[in-house]
C-alpha positions in Angstrom: 0.0 0.1 -0.4 1.2 3.1 -0.7 1.4 6.2 1.7 1.9 9.9 1.1 3.2 10.2 4.6 4.5 8.2 7.2 3.8 10.8 9.9 0.6 9.6 12.1 -2.0 12.7 11.8 -2.4 15.1 15.2 -6.2 14.8 15.2 -7.7 11.6 15.2 -11.6 12.1 13.4 -13.3 11.0 16.7 -10.6 14.0 18.8 -11.2 16.4 16.3 -15.6 15.8 16.2 -15.2 16.2 20.1 -13.2 19.2 20.0 -15.8 21.0 17.3 -18.6 19.9 19.1 -17.5 21.7 22.0 -17.1 24.9 20.3 -20.4 25.0 18.4 -22.0 24.4 22.0 -20.7 27.8 22.3 -21.7 29.7 25.7 -25.1 27.1 26.5 -22.6 24.5 27.7 -23.1 26.6 31.1 -22.4 23.7 33.5 -18.3 23.5 32.5 -17.5 27.3 32.6 -20.7 29.1 34.8 -21.3 28.3 38.1 -25.1 28.1 39.4 -25.9 29.6 42.9 -28.1 27.0 44.4 -29.1 29.4 47.3 -32.5 29.9 46.2 -34.4 32.7 47.7 -38.1 31.7 47.9 -40.1 34.4 49.3 -43.6 33.8 50.9 -45.5 35.1 48.0 -44.6 32.2 46.0 -41.9 33.5 43.5 -38.6 31.7 43.4 -35.5 33.7 42.7 -31.5 32.2 41.9 -28.9 33.9 41.0 -26.3 32.6 38.0 -22.5 33.6 37.9 -22.1 35.1 34.7 -18.7 35.4 34.4 -16.0 32.3 32.1 -13.9 30.8 34.6 -14.7 33.5 37.7 -12.8 35.6 35.2 -14.7 37.3 32.3 -17.9 38.9 31.6 -20.5 36.7 29.6 -23.2 38.4 28.1 -26.8 37.1 28.2 -29.6 38.5 27.3 -32.8 38.4 29.3 -35.0 35.7 28.8 -38.9 36.0 29.5 -40.5 32.4 29.2 -44.4 31.5 30.0 -47.0 33.4 31.2 -46.4 36.3 33.5 -49.6 36.6 35.9 -50.2 38.8 38.5 -52.1 39.2 41.8 -54.6 41.1 40.5 -55.3 38.6 37.6 -55.7 35.6 40.2 -58.2 37.4 41.8 -60.3 37.7 39.1 -60.4 33.8 38.7 -63.8 32.1 41.0 -64.8 29.1 41.1 -67.3 28.1 38.8 -65.9 30.0 35.9 -65.9 28.1 32.0 -62.8 27.8 30.3 -63.2 30.6 27.6 -63.3 33.0 30.9 -60.3 31.7 32.5 -58.3 31.8 28.9 -59.7 35.5 28.9 -58.5 36.5 32.1 -54.9 34.9 32.1 -54.1 34.1 28.6 -54.0 30.5 26.6 -51.9 28.1 29.1 -48.2 26.8 28.5 -49.0 23.4 29.3 -51.8 21.7 28.8 -51.5 17.8 29.5 -52.7 14.9 27.2 -52.9 12.9 30.7 -54.4 15.7 33.1 -56.8 17.6 30.6 -58.5 19.5 33.6 -55.5 20.8 34.8 -53.7 23.8 33.3 -50.4 25.5 34.3 -49.0 28.7 33.4 -45.5 29.0 34.3 -43.3 31.7 34.5 -40.0 32.5 34.0 -37.8 35.1 33.6 -34.0 34.9 33.1 -31.9 38.2 33.3 -28.7 38.9 31.8 -27.3 39.7 35.1 -27.7 36.0 36.1 -31.0 37.0 38.1 -33.5 34.0 37.8 -37.3 34.7 38.9 -40.1 32.3 38.5 -43.4 31.4 39.3 -46.2 28.9 38.5 -50.0 29.1 38.7 -52.6 26.2 37.9 -56.1 25.8 37.7 -58.3 23.0 37.8 -61.4 22.4 36.3 -64.1 19.5 36.7 -66.6 19.0 34.6 -66.1 21.9 32.4 -66.1 24.5 35.5 -63.1 25.8 37.5 -62.8 23.3 40.7 -59.9 25.4 42.2 -57.0 27.2 41.4 -53.8 27.7 43.2 -52.0 31.2 42.6 -49.0 30.5 45.0 -49.3 33.7 46.7 -47.8 35.9 43.6 -47.3 39.4 43.9 -49.4 42.3 42.8 -47.8 44.0 39.2 -46.1 46.7 40.5 -44.0 44.3 42.8 -43.2 41.7 39.8 -42.6 44.8 38.0 -39.7 45.3 40.6 -38.4 41.5 41.1 -37.8 41.4 36.8 -36.6 44.6 36.2 -32.9 45.4 36.1 -31.0 47.5 38.5 -30.7 51.0 37.4 -27.4 51.9 36.1 -25.6 54.4 38.2 
């Protein structure tokens, strides 16, 4: 067999594929570079807040945009929900539920997550349960009023 070179390749195909995959994953692979502070503060109002480290290896800052997922539900919205309401009335007040489980069709979930670029994570969860096409119960987890919620998820003032 005729070979052009007798030298062994510097990288094997598997090593090269692993390196390319690692480089393409970018900043999304957070467990290796950014540490998460699991000291979550769950206030009595049902809103959970955590803070993540936003620096690579503790030194270099990482740019992260603000990410909001789910339905923003305030105390004023939950106060409008009454036992006996139809699903259409609930949808009008709270919006379309983010989670409607096929196996639990009588339960609507409204999770909310706001992940700011500075590492602050705010989350809450509202559950509405139906029985025979009417609201049987709902749990707002004591979500705060709209003004309080906006203070929690707004970025701190820059000085």
